[in-house]
Structure formats: C-alpha cells, structure tokens
C-alpha atoms as one frame of an Amber mdcrd trajectory, in Angstrom:
protein
  -4.181  25.163 -37.811  -6.189  22.823 -35.617  -7.054  24.444 -32.262  -6.241
  21.307 -30.276  -2.834  21.041 -31.933  -2.091  24.712 -31.279  -3.040  24.485
 -27.599  -1.008  21.315 -27.038   1.960  22.807 -28.854   1.815  25.825 -26.563
   1.555  23.548 -23.514   4.649  21.538 -24.425   6.620  24.651 -25.341   5.762
  26.361 -22.047   6.699  23.158 -20.187  10.153  23.254 -21.769  10.613  26.915
 -20.909   9.382  26.293 -17.366  11.794  23.393 -16.861  14.684  25.577 -18.031
  13.554  28.416 -15.786  13.388  26.108 -12.795  17.014  25.173 -13.365  18.653
  28.499 -14.158  16.685  31.443 -12.726  17.722  32.892  -9.331  16.188  31.428
  -6.190  14.210  34.570  -5.335  12.046  34.240  -8.478  12.355  30.514  -9.149
   9.070  29.475  -7.554   7.219  32.291  -9.312   8.678  31.289 -12.696   7.955
  27.582 -12.244   4.479  28.280 -10.868   3.658  30.567 -13.785   4.943  27.972
 -16.256   2.879  25.230 -14.603  -0.196  27.432 -14.765   0.505  28.175 -18.424
   0.870  24.484 -19.255  -2.359  23.762 -17.406  -4.341  26.513 -19.111  -3.103
  25.441 -22.560  -3.945  21.797 -21.811  -7.381  22.788 -20.523  -7.952  24.826
 -23.701  -7.056  21.787 -25.815  -9.450  19.656 -23.795 -12.231  22.211 -24.075
 -11.862  22.270 -27.855 -11.908  18.474 -27.978 -15.029  18.024 -25.854 -16.699
  20.696 -28.002 -16.295  18.516 -31.082 -12.856  19.337 -32.499 -10.767  16.197
 -32.989  -7.137  15.978 -34.048  -4.605  13.332 -34.925  -1.084  13.313 -36.310
   1.677  10.768 -36.896   5.318  11.851 -36.646   7.360   8.907 -37.952  10.777
  10.537 -37.632  10.453  11.913 -34.117  11.396   8.600 -32.473  12.958   5.455
 -33.986  10.909   2.415 -34.982   7.273   3.423 -34.338   7.545   7.218 -34.243
   4.996   9.257 -32.296   1.246   9.181 -32.866  -1.120  11.667 -31.244  -4.910
  11.551 -31.414  -7.374  13.620 -29.393 -11.096  12.867 -29.280 -13.832  13.835
 -26.816 -12.752  11.253 -24.234  -9.145  12.424 -24.349 -10.376  16.014 -24.222
 -12.279  15.416 -20.971  -9.118  14.240 -19.232  -7.003  16.973 -20.836  -9.466
  19.486 -19.391  -9.310  17.793 -15.989  -5.505  17.616 -15.845  -5.088  21.141
 -17.203  -7.525  22.635 -14.715  -5.803  21.017 -11.735  -2.384  22.117 -13.020
  -3.545  25.718 -13.397  -4.711  25.758  -9.772  -1.540  24.102  -8.478   0.680
  26.454 -10.477  -0.823  29.514  -8.807  -0.617  27.823  -5.412   3.039  26.838
  -5.929   4.213  30.450  -6.149   3.591  30.979  -2.438   3.958  27.392  -1.274
   7.463  26.717  -2.604   8.830  30.047  -1.373  12.549  30.785  -1.574  14.101
  28.175   0.715  15.955  26.384  -2.078  15.178  22.972  -0.546  12.388  20.436
  -0.898   9.545  21.804  -3.055  11.628  24.930  -3.812  14.676  23.040  -5.082
  15.814  23.331  -8.677  14.892  19.722  -9.468  11.399  19.957  -7.986  10.508
  23.214  -9.715  11.996  22.109 -13.036  10.107  18.821 -12.971   6.732  20.328
 -12.056   5.765  21.649 -15.546   7.345  18.586 -17.176   5.164  16.331 -15.018
   2.063  18.227 -16.107   3.111  17.981 -19.775   3.638  14.226 -19.388   0.137
  13.860 -17.936  -1.280  15.796 -20.890   0.575  13.524 -23.279  -1.052  10.363
 -21.870  -4.629  11.004 -23.095  -3.267  12.599 -26.280  -1.388   9.418 -27.261
  -2.719   7.683 -30.371  -0.676   4.474 -30.378   0.572   1.860 -27.947   4.221
   2.933 -28.096   3.408   6.622 -27.631   1.075   5.832 -24.751   3.668   3.692
 -22.980   6.343   6.333 -23.469   4.108   9.051 -22.022   3.066   6.776 -19.153
   6.665   6.090 -18.189   7.626   9.758 -18.458   4.738  10.579 -16.116   5.916
   7.912 -13.662   9.556   9.055 -13.622   8.815  12.758 -13.209   6.269  12.110
 -10.461   8.779   9.907  -8.617  11.355  12.700  -8.656   8.746  15.067  -7.231
   7.725  12.606  -4.505  11.377  12.446  -3.413  11.722  16.235  -3.194  12.105
  16.187   0.595  14.094  12.952   0.894  16.815  14.679   2.926  14.376  15.721
   5.622  12.632  12.462   6.453  13.330   8.723   6.076   9.598   8.270   5.455
  10.011  10.084   2.129  12.587   7.554   0.956  10.329   4.676   2.014   7.404
   6.248   0.156   9.594   6.655  -2.931  10.612   2.999  -2.864   7.007   1.827
  -2.566   5.878   4.164  -5.317   8.725   3.222  -7.657   8.185  -0.501  -7.143
   4.427  -0.465  -7.630   4.364   1.998 -10.508   6.966  -0.023 -12.410   5.145
  -3.282 -11.690   1.975  -1.676 -13.005   3.820  -0.440 -16.077   5.054  -3.960
 -16.858   1.517  -5.336 -16.628   0.176  -2.563 -18.898   3.037  -3.195 -21.333
   2.165  -6.890 -21.538  -1.532  -6.168 -22.027  -1.074  -3.525 -24.698   1.626
  -5.474 -26.547  -0.702  -8.490 -26.632  -3.510  -6.282 -27.877  -1.379  -4.727
 -30.620  -0.124  -8.135 -31.750  -3.648  -9.567 -31.903  -4.993  -6.518 -33.757
  -2.179  -6.464 -36.308  -1.057  -2.916 -35.553  -0.207  -0.607 -32.690  -2.190
   2.484 -33.606  -5.381   2.973 -31.637  -7.346   3.329 -34.882  -6.202  -0.121
 -36.043  -6.882  -1.692 -32.649 -10.290  -0.026 -32.449 -11.296  -1.555 -35.782
 -10.087  -5.023 -34.818 -11.064  -4.981 -31.128 -14.670  -6.246 -31.337 -13.533
  -9.212 -33.451 -10.887 -10.498 -31.056 -11.415 -13.860 -29.394 -12.844 -13.854
 -25.838  -9.564 -15.252 -24.506  -7.478 -12.460 -26.004  -9.860  -9.631 -25.149
 -10.465 -10.964 -21.638  -6.752 -11.420 -20.980  -5.926  -7.945 -22.282  -8.674
  -6.377 -20.183  -7.523  -8.188 -17.053  -3.898  -7.118 -17.508  -4.735  -3.524
 -18.352  -7.225  -3.128 -15.501  -4.627  -4.446 -13.065  -2.016  -1.933 -14.202
  -4.369   1.019 -14.495  -6.066   0.281 -11.159  -2.639   0.266  -9.530  -1.947
   3.775 -10.835  -5.425   4.862  -9.743  -4.789   3.663  -6.186  -7.608   1.113
  -6.123  -7.595  -1.398  -3.266  -5.756  -3.799  -2.949  -3.190  -2.147  -5.267
  -3.039   0.990  -3.132  -0.154   0.775  -0.589   1.953   3.338  -2.451  -0.821
   5.940  -2.413  -1.117   6.901   1.299   2.670   6.966   1.541   3.431   8.996
  -1.588   0.533  11.430  -1.185   1.362  12.031   2.471   5.121  12.501   2.064
   5.219  14.423  -1.217   5.051  18.237  -1.164   1.408  19.257  -0.978   1.349
  20.858  -4.445   2.631  17.561  -5.848   0.110  15.614  -3.752  -2.661  17.732
  -5.283  -1.446  16.975  -8.814  -1.106  13.269  -8.127  -4.387  12.774  -6.280
  -6.567  15.115  -8.319  -5.087  14.488 -11.775  -2.615  11.620 -12.102  -4.759
   8.881 -10.563  -7.564   9.820 -12.991  -5.353   8.729 -15.874  -5.677   5.204
 -14.520  -9.434   5.669 -14.954  -8.790   7.007 -18.465  -6.819   3.881 -19.324
  -9.665   1.602 -18.221 -12.232   3.557 -20.237  -9.996   3.748 -23.300  -9.195
   0.038 -23.358 -12.465  -1.421 -22.066 -15.041   0.749 -23.820 -13.173   2.159
 -26.811 -10.450  -0.192 -28.064 -12.158  -3.456 -27.080 -15.670  -2.128 -27.737
 -17.176  -3.333 -24.467 -16.960  -6.870 -23.270 -18.288  -9.793 -21.351 -20.276
  -9.463 -18.152 -17.513 -10.842 -15.936 -15.266  -7.929 -16.903 -17.601  -5.419
 -15.365 -18.507  -7.555 -12.370 -14.793  -7.800 -11.574 -14.379  -4.045 -12.003
 -17.435  -3.448  -9.829 -16.041  -5.688  -7.077 -12.777  -3.737  -7.246 -14.738
  -0.513  -6.910 -16.758  -1.773  -3.939 -13.656  -2.910  -2.042 -11.823   0.339
  -2.803 -14.721   2.530  -1.728 -15.372   0.729   1.546 -11.795   0.102   2.619
 -10.629   3.554   1.565 -13.260   5.477   3.504 -12.846   3.299   6.624  -9.104
   3.951   6.667  -9.741   7.655   6.107 -12.249   7.739   8.964  -9.715   6.500
  11.528  -6.660   8.348  10.171  -5.209  11.184  12.257  -2.675  12.324   9.650
  -4.523  14.910   7.534  -2.773  14.066   4.258  -3.076  10.323   4.857  -6.800
  10.848   5.447  -7.092  12.641   2.103  -5.061   9.924   0.368  -7.348   7.127
   1.553 -10.317   9.286   0.589  -8.907   9.246  -2.930  -9.041   5.439  -2.928
 -12.681   5.687  -1.839 -13.594   8.075  -4.646 -11.721   6.008  -7.208 -13.820
   3.075  -6.021 -17.007   5.022  -6.716 -15.743   5.968 -10.187 -14.903   2.329
 -10.956 -18.342   1.330  -9.708 -19.903   3.777 -12.173 -17.807   2.409 -15.042
 -18.740  -1.135 -14.096 -22.432  -0.240 -14.054 -22.084   1.405 -17.474 -20.433
  -1.711 -18.886 -23.029  -4.029 -17.373 -26.038  -2.027 -18.543 -24.555  -1.576
 -22.030 -23.922  -5.319 -22.283 -27.506  -5.965 -21.121 -28.961  -3.695 -23.826
 -29.887  -0.746 -21.571 -28.095   2.182 -23.252 -30.002   4.933 -21.415 -29.028
   3.705 -17.963 -25.516   2.889 -19.198 -25.158   6.479 -20.351 -26.207   7.794
 -16.944 -23.688   5.506 -15.196 -20.868   6.573 -17.500 -21.793  10.231 -17.021
 -21.783   9.717 -13.241 -18.293   8.179 -13.328 -16.788  10.872 -15.552 -18.505
  13.714 -13.706 -17.332  12.343 -10.379 -13.786  12.218 -11.759 -14.047  15.949
 -12.493 -15.698  16.698  -9.140 -13.026  14.764  -7.284 -10.329  16.649  -9.169
 -11.869  19.900  -7.961 -12.385  19.201  -4.284  -9.295  17.033  -3.794  -6.940
  19.599  -5.303  -8.538  22.150  -2.956  -8.209  19.890   0.086  -4.581  18.929
  -0.549  -3.684  22.576  -1.073  -5.487  23.323   2.189  -3.502  20.584   3.927
  -0.324  22.141   2.549  -1.341  25.508   3.957  -1.916  23.937   7.374   1.424
  22.129   7.239   3.252  25.300   6.199   1.618  27.322   8.984   1.966  24.785
  11.816   4.668  22.330  10.808   2.391  19.348  11.495  -0.351  17.432   9.751
  -1.434  15.471  12.852  -5.061  16.326  13.592  -4.531  15.452  17.271  -2.076
  18.375  17.508  -4.092  20.924  15.537  -7.211  22.921  16.378  -8.064  26.588
  16.548  -7.209  27.226  12.907 -10.589  28.779  12.148  -9.509  31.882  14.103
  -5.901  31.929  12.968  -6.538  30.981   9.315 -10.147  31.984   8.521  -9.770
  32.142   4.723  -8.099  28.724   4.558 -10.786  27.289   6.837 -13.591  28.617
   4.624 -11.974  27.243   1.461 -11.268  23.846   3.012 -14.916  23.724   4.125
 -16.000  24.048   0.477 -13.770  21.105  -0.410 -14.928  19.034   2.544 -18.565
  19.650   1.615 -17.876  18.262  -1.857 -15.894  15.293  -0.539 -18.657  14.420
   1.936 -21.184  14.369  -0.965 -23.552  16.683   0.908 -25.633  19.310  -0.899
 -24.686  21.862  -2.046 -21.240  20.231  -2.493 -20.174  19.195  -5.983 -19.697
  15.537  -5.012 -23.416  15.243  -4.274 -24.588  15.539  -7.897 -22.308  12.846
  -9.323 -23.084  10.399  -6.502 -26.797  11.100  -7.036 -26.335  10.246 -10.711
 -24.589   7.009  -9.760 -27.475   6.049  -7.494 -29.970   6.775 -10.289 -28.072
   4.471 -12.627 -28.024   1.694 -10.039 -31.687   2.079  -9.073 -33.258   2.381
 -12.526 -32.206  -0.756 -14.336 -34.817  -2.097 -16.731 -36.385  -5.559 -16.279
 -34.644  -8.461 -17.911 -31.143  -7.730 -16.668 -30.728 -11.141 -15.099 -30.299
 -12.454 -11.580 -26.724 -11.235 -11.245 -27.672  -7.638 -11.943 -30.745  -7.829
  -9.718 -28.480  -8.836  -6.822 -25.510  -6.606  -7.689 -27.423  -3.328  -7.988
 -28.819  -3.243  -4.382 -25.403  -4.215  -3.009 -23.807  -1.345  -4.937 -26.486
   1.078  -3.682 -25.786   0.000  -0.102 -22.050   0.529  -0.625 -22.584   4.047
  -1.994 -24.863   4.893   0.928 -22.423   3.507   3.501 -19.423   5.320   2.030
 -21.417   8.554   1.957 -22.340   8.222   5.637 -18.828   7.352   6.775 -17.494
  10.108   4.519 -19.596  12.685   6.360 -18.179  11.485   9.691 -14.654  11.604
   8.266 -14.810  15.216   7.161 -16.711  16.339  10.246 -13.790  14.887  12.209
 -11.207  16.643  10.022 -12.912  20.039  10.203 -14.101  19.793  13.783 -10.874
  18.626  15.408  -8.427  20.286  13.036  -9.988  23.699  12.445 -12.875  24.434
  14.833 -11.570  23.092  18.140  -9.223  24.827  20.568  -5.498  24.704  19.688
  -3.873  21.569  21.081  -0.297  22.623  20.413   1.783  25.771  20.502   2.322
  25.622  16.739  -1.427  25.523  16.071  -1.977  28.470  18.401   0.631  30.536
  16.531  -0.497  29.685  12.979  -0.778  32.529  10.480  -2.833  32.816   7.312
  -1.375  31.580   4.024   0.145  33.923   1.418  -2.163  35.443  -1.161  -0.978
  33.242  -4.032  -1.809  30.102  -2.073  -5.244  31.467  -1.204  -5.740  32.450
  -4.856  -4.984  28.917  -6.031  -7.378  27.437  -3.498  -9.952  30.073  -4.419
  -9.813  29.001  -8.073 -10.403  25.374  -7.074 -13.271  26.392  -4.781 -14.866
  28.378  -7.619 -14.771  25.327  -9.874 -16.278  23.183  -7.112 -19.130  25.656
  -6.606 -19.753  25.880 -10.345 -19.930  22.104 -10.768 -22.195  21.898  -7.708
 -24.854  24.391  -8.778 -24.785  24.075 -12.592 -23.530  20.564 -13.442 -25.513
  20.788 -16.671 -22.609  22.696 -18.245 -20.901  19.315 -18.609 -23.895  17.770
 -20.407 -22.765  18.305 -24.034 -19.295  16.932 -23.331 -20.622  13.867 -21.497
 -23.158  13.267 -24.263 -20.420  13.406 -26.907 -18.184  11.019 -24.951 -20.953
   8.494 -24.311 -22.025   8.545 -27.948 -18.442   8.096 -29.144 -17.957   5.103
 -26.847 -21.291   3.558 -27.888 -22.348   3.487 -24.233 -25.645   5.324 -24.524
 -26.403   8.883 -25.546 -27.637  12.152 -24.043 -27.096  10.930 -20.458 -27.275
  14.305 -18.775 -29.281  16.907 -20.682 -29.942  20.098 -18.738 -33.089  22.221
 -18.774 -32.560  25.569 -17.066 -31.545  24.955 -13.487 -32.907  21.386 -13.544
 -31.029  18.215 -14.445 -33.372  15.811 -16.229 -32.027  12.374 -17.031 -32.685
  10.837 -20.420 -34.431   7.468 -20.143 -34.642   7.706 -16.345 -37.558   9.369
 -14.571 -35.483  11.545 -12.226 -34.975  15.278 -11.893 -32.874  17.388  -9.568
 -32.261  21.130  -9.216 -28.814  21.632  -7.675 -29.015  25.417  -7.920 -32.282
  25.601  -5.974 -30.950  23.119  -3.427 -27.921  25.346  -2.909 -30.096  28.452
  -2.646 -32.345  26.710  -0.118 -29.481  25.434   2.041 -27.702  28.795   2.056
 -30.955  30.679   2.675 -31.964  28.482   5.605 -28.490  28.712   7.117 -28.414
  32.503   6.870 -31.987  32.756   8.127 -31.402  30.635  11.212 -28.160  32.480
  11.956 -29.942  35.829  11.729 -32.795  34.574  13.909 -30.382  33.243  16.527
 -28.523  36.556  16.589 -31.759  38.535  16.901 -33.053  36.363  19.731 -29.662
  36.377  21.429 -29.701  40.139  21.829 -32.507  39.837  24.381 -30.549  37.421
  26.535 -27.790  37.955  29.049 -24.386  36.557  28.176 -22.925  34.180  30.733
 -20.170  31.619  30.921 -21.316  28.034  30.255 -21.662  25.635  33.169 -18.350
  23.830  33.629 -19.252  21.402  36.441 -17.032  23.385  38.800 -13.856  22.386
  36.983 -13.039  25.835  35.621 -12.963  26.968  31.978 -12.784  24.381  29.216
  -9.336  23.522  27.884  -8.052  21.717  24.828  -7.470  18.578  26.914 -11.231
  18.324  27.501 -12.071  18.234  23.783 -12.392  15.366  21.384  -9.240  14.599
  19.456  -9.344  13.014  16.019  -8.465   9.671  17.609 -11.247   9.807  20.192
 -13.772  11.092  17.640 -13.152   8.078  15.382 -12.959   5.515  18.200 -16.676
   4.519  18.191 -16.592   4.053  14.421 -13.414   2.028  14.735 -15.114  -0.298
  17.228 -17.923  -0.967  14.763 -15.436  -2.043  12.100 -12.860  -3.706  14.340
 -12.969  -6.921  12.311 -12.038  -5.029   9.145  -9.512  -2.575  10.559  -7.882
  -5.005  13.036  -6.378  -2.367  15.367  -3.321  -3.240  17.431  -3.525  -2.107
  21.069  -1.076  -2.501  23.925  -1.141  -1.360  27.561   2.053  -1.294  29.657
   1.685  -0.918  33.415   4.847  -0.052  35.342   5.025  -0.903  39.046   7.469
   0.565  41.557  10.137  -1.757  42.931   8.705  -1.558  46.436   5.281  -3.042
  45.647   3.554  -4.752  42.769   0.217  -3.447  44.062   1.108   0.163  43.290
   1.197   1.687  39.815   3.901   4.105  38.740   2.844   4.654  35.125   0.389
   3.358  32.519   1.266   3.597  28.853  -1.343   2.951  26.162  -0.435   2.431
  22.516  -2.748   1.917  19.573  -1.903   1.367  15.907  -4.165   0.955  12.917
  -1.932  -0.654  10.300  -3.055  -1.230   6.759  -4.380  -4.761   7.090  -4.117
  -5.552   3.368  -0.513  -4.422   3.316   0.300  -6.501   6.398  -1.428  -9.652
   5.166  -0.631  -9.474   1.437   2.412  -7.352   0.712   4.612  -8.028   3.718
   4.681 -11.818   3.111   5.217 -11.188  -0.607   8.162  -8.868   0.090   9.630
 -11.413   2.505   9.352 -14.150  -0.127  11.016 -11.989  -2.776  13.853 -11.161
  -0.389  14.304 -14.862   0.340  14.465 -15.703  -3.366  16.909 -12.840  -3.912
  19.236 -14.140  -1.209  19.047 -17.638  -2.678  19.800 -16.316  -6.181  23.098
 -14.824  -5.075  24.777 -18.142  -5.843  24.162 -17.440  -9.550  26.179 -14.212
  -9.430  29.707 -15.565  -8.903  31.516 -12.819 -10.825  32.576 -15.236 -13.571
  32.287 -13.723 -17.054  32.150 -17.203 -18.575  29.124 -18.106 -16.469  27.339
 -14.893 -17.476  28.026 -15.633 -21.159  26.576 -19.111 -20.628  23.426 -17.562
 -19.144  23.080 -15.317 -22.196  23.609 -18.185 -24.635  21.022 -20.310 -22.818
  18.461 -17.516 -22.945  19.122 -16.931 -26.662  18.686 -20.623 -27.474  15.436
 -20.719 -25.459  14.047 -17.729 -27.404  15.000 -19.268 -30.751  13.417 -22.606
 -29.827  10.234 -20.863 -28.709  10.113 -18.964 -32.004  10.532 -22.154 -34.049
   7.828 -23.989 -32.079   5.416 -21.109 -32.631
C-alpha cells in the first residue's frame, strides 16, 4: 500500500479515537489521552508529508463516500510540505497539551476542547490532501468550524473570548464565501472540479477568468492567513484562545492560506500576469510593516505574537510575489530562490511561533497574566522556559543563529539578484521590497528585545510574577521539541533542499533553488553562499569566550553595590516597562499608529490652582479596524435595521419572496 495513504489513514483513525477519548475518558487522564492522540495525528501527518516531499505521490477518488462529487484526495510534493509542517506543529502541541490542559475540566481541559483538538489537526491535514474543489471546500469548512469551537473554549471566563469568536466566525465565513465563488468559477471554466482537470485547463483560461479567480482566491486565502488589512480576527482569536490552540492556529492554520495561494496561483492557474504578483507583493509589504509596528507597541504578550504572525505572513507573501514576478519575467533561477525562501520561512515560522505561543501559555499559566507591564523576573523563577523562549525569539527576530535568519537572507538574495531586462516596474519594486525586509527585521529585533527584557529579565513588577513557578515537564518537553526543530533549521537548512527543489520543479517556478554543499548553502544561479553552521559556532564561541573572560577578570575585582544616586536600591518601579520601552518607536511612527492619549487633571474644590490627581491614559487602537471595519459594521447594522420591514411574519409574503427569487433564477438561466 502507498506510504502516504497508510500514514494519512493512521492520522484520521487516531483523530477519531482521540475525539472519542476526549469525550468519554475520566477527567484525570483526559488531557493525557487527547494530547497523545493529537501527537499521534501530527506524527502520522508529518510522516505522510515526509514521504510526499521525498517523491512519493498518491491520489484516490472515493465516489460513494459523499453524495454528488464524492471525495478526491491527491498528495504531491507541495501538499507534502504543508502536511509535514502541520504534522510537526501538532506533534509539539500534543505533548505540550498534556501538562497545559491539566485536570480542571474547564476551558482547554473541557470535553469539547480536548475532543476537538485532534479533529482540528485532522481537518488541517485534509486541506492540502484535497484533490478536488468540493473536497477542498469541505475540508476548509471543517477546519474553520473546529477551530472556532476551540477559540471559544474559555467563553465563560471572559467576554473578550465571545467577541473574538464573533470576529473570527464572521471573517472566516466571509473568506470561505469568497473562496467558494473563486473555486466554483474556476471549476466551471475548466469543465471539471478535480485539480487534475483544472490544472490541464488553467493555462488556457482567458485573462478575465484567471485574473478574477486569482483575485477572489487571494482575498479569501489572505484572510485566513491574517494578512493586513484582512487581519482583525487574528490578534483577537490568537490572544483569547487557549495557548495550545493559539500555537496550532498561528504556526499551522494560517500557513494553509499560503498553501491555497500557491496551489491556485502557481499550480492550477500555471502562473499569471504581472499585476497578480504586484498586488500580492503590495499585500505582503503592508502586512509586514503594519504587523511588526503593532507588535512593537503591544504590551499583551499573545497579542504581540499574533501581530508578529501578520508580519511573517507578509514576508512569505512577498517571497511568493517575487517568485511569480521573476518566473513571469523569464528568470527561473531567481524565481526558484524566492519560492524556496517563502516556503522555508513558512516552516521556520511554524517552528519558532509554536515555541513562542507555548512559552506564552507557560507564562500565563504560571502568573495568570500576559501583560508585559506586570511581568518581569521570570528568568529566575522559570529558567527553562526563559531559555526556550529565547531560542524562539532569536528565530523570530531573524538574527543569527536563529532559524528565521536563513529564510530572510534567501528572500533578500532573490530580491537583490534579478537579471537585467526585468522592466522598470521590477527595478523599482525590488529595492522597495529590500527596504521593507530590512525595516521589519530591525523593528522585529526591538520587539523581541522588549518582550524578553521586560517580561523575563527585569525585576518582577507584580506579586504573581514574583511567585511564578516552572512549567510541568510535559510542557517543557513540547517546547523543547519545537526548539530542537528551530535549531536544526537554523544550522543545517540544507536538509530542506531536496524537498524545495522538488516543489519548485513541480510548480514550474525554477529548479534546484537551494542545493547544499556540506555546511554551506550555495544558491543555484545566484552568486551567494552562506554557512549557517559556522555562523552559529562563531556566535556561540564568542559568547562563551567573552563570558569566560569577564568571569576570569571579575575574580580580581571587589564586589560592590552599584551607584544608586543616593536613592537606595533599585526597584521594579525604576525599570523600563514594555510601554515605556516602545514609546520612542511609537513616536517615530505616530502617523501610522495614531495613538489616542488623554490627560485628566483633577483640582480640589478649594482652588483651581492646586492639583489633586493627574490621570494619563493612552490607547493604541488598530487604525485599519477603526477606519475600515467599524464604519462597515455600522452600515451593515443600519441596513439590517431597515430590512426588518421585510420580515412581517406573513407566510404569504415569504412565499412571494421565494417565487420572485425562483423566477429571477429561471430568467437568468434563459438569458444565458
């Protein structure tokens, strides 16, 4: 039997068993059973993906499984890459869930949450395995429904959870409708709904049809990916969901939006016109810049990580756009490097973001807060968690030897090494994209220095932070697995070379983009070489050497208390908070962030010249949400109130509505 089929069959079977276990097993072992099942589903899915990226393909059509179209599954190298990504994240989260969910019986430990967790992972595995439009849409909706149930796990504890659920439900269903329209149009134009049929007919479609399908599908998929300006659900849902669910959504689910863009744009439509990729590139630029600026000024740790996801999705979209542009311009070597950068960054982001969200969950479980202004001192109370989060932050900041550095370096190589003859548009677009990558990298460093410095390395600024205890072993084990993957991708990214080569060749977007020679990464068609392993060895060696030298020199000196200006020992009130750390950066980008500030001065009744109290308030609302979505929601509410006159309760009127709609459909069919 085909290895991919066997692994996927095991994954779906374990998901069913895990869902049943989450519903019926006793509370004392429920989290362990659901966590083990989630890990099993993830490992089986990762095994299927590994087989697929190694060259084993598989497809099957099951006509009797569902009415009308049946179920079609098809796994190639591209699907395998995302199966491997989703499965790896699920395996980490499953181990982490055992200790995180605990035995409370509420929230993440409830029967519904633990039963839905393996089902959610199975639904995500089904999305890249789908081989037809109907199967894809079914899997997409199953993924949306199960993730919504998980987001609402703690709805009884906080009104913010219900608000996040409403935003997520509304935007994910709106995105689904747009994807449905695009894929239905594509299937109708191609004369069949199977991906094989569409793939054969895609390059011959008219520019109007292919352009319209691409625009619709990119809109829906970018919404699921959390790209700006389709992102308002993301910081809410990621922040309010249980942290194990946040890790699955941010590290795995949003990548399936990227998968949809690659599948439709590169595979089914066979590439496209230049404006497609310029539009996608603009979307990536806006997402990267706006996401990292919002993350830089955020004080909520999980909200910071959520906006960082929008930033990284922007970089991935920028890589895909560059690949499409260079392929359209007849530069397959550079296009292959850009595509490899995008796909490798998707994997790198899955690694460090799953680690960081699990770390945020550990902090929340230990302190009861995710406000960086109330944290601090965790490096002493939670040393293992601090070390693991540092590995993730190093990758997210794209600093060597972090794993995010290699993929962003690849993206820069693709943008800098375009061949002559690309046209004026590409000559202008490439330097702008390079500047955006550089700016996001710089602000990203400041963002994660703020998160680590104020949240972990400073003095405790609350009683809860001062009493924090280290996470259970299962949670540390899950984070340790993610950290191991991050380190592996950082020092030997060449292990992904064969898979990326196979994907690029299959998509006709270049070939051999990332061959590896020993510890060096040598790009095909681009005169650039890098040695991540030696960079890591050098950084670690210098750090250890300077630390040893400082310790040796320090032994000859007398220890003394630092000068405190006569004010006594330093306290937490004298330190930078996350808000004050980000304030200079906020001032630089005031025109973009548009902060709201208010100062209330209270005077005593006896004299207006005396001051009783001064109250300062500052808010940094999401400007896009305030300017775009709030007026839209108000308009929809106004239309809804006006439409109440149509719902009179009269059955005769409702039958008239139905008859009118039927006549309109029949007339439209006759005219066509």
